[in-house]
N, C-alpha and C positions, 0 to 999 in steps of 0.2 A: 265596081260591079253593082248592078241594081239588085235590090232585095227580091227574093222569090215571092210569088203570091202565097197567101196564107195556105199552109198545108202542102204546098208543092214539094218542099224539101223532104218531108216525111214520106210522101208517096214515091218520090224518085229513089230514095235510098231503099225502101222496102221492095220496090220492083227489082232492084239489083241484089236482093238478099242472097239468092242462090250463088251468084258469082262471088259476092263478098265472102260468104262462108267457105266456098271452095278455095279461094286465094288464101284465106287465113289458115285453113287446114294444110295448105302447102308450105306454110311457114312465114307468109308475109304478115307484116304488122299493119295496123290501120293506116298509117301514113303511106306506106308502099301501095296499099290497096287504093287509097284515095288518088295518088299520083297516076296509077295505072288506069283507073277509070276515067280520070280527067284527060289523060293523053289519048285515050280511045274515043273521046267525046261522048261518053255514055253518062257522064255526070256533070251537072251544071251548078250544083249547090256549093255553098262555101264550106271550107274545111270544118269549122265549128259545128255546123248543122250536120255534116256527114258524121263526125265523131259522136255527136249526141245520139243520133238515131241508130248508127251501127253498133255502138256500145250497148244500146238498149236490147237488141236481139242477140248480142254476143254475151249477155249477162255479165257485163263489166260493171262493177259497182262504181258509183260516182266518186267513191273515196279511193279507188285504185287509180294509179297513174296510167293514162292511156299511152301505149308504147309509140314512140316517135322514131 
């Protein structure tokens, strides 16, 4: 997969912030959220970029393990 243009991944994830938070509140982990958004063709960024930006607004410390 080609790299996203500079800043595109961050914008894409933050545009979906409401849906990401809603799915997490329903009990989904970040991997499940990522798969759900990819299957609905709402997300085009790579997994690592998604986890980086989603963890930032979910207040997940970089020292905590991101749930898979």
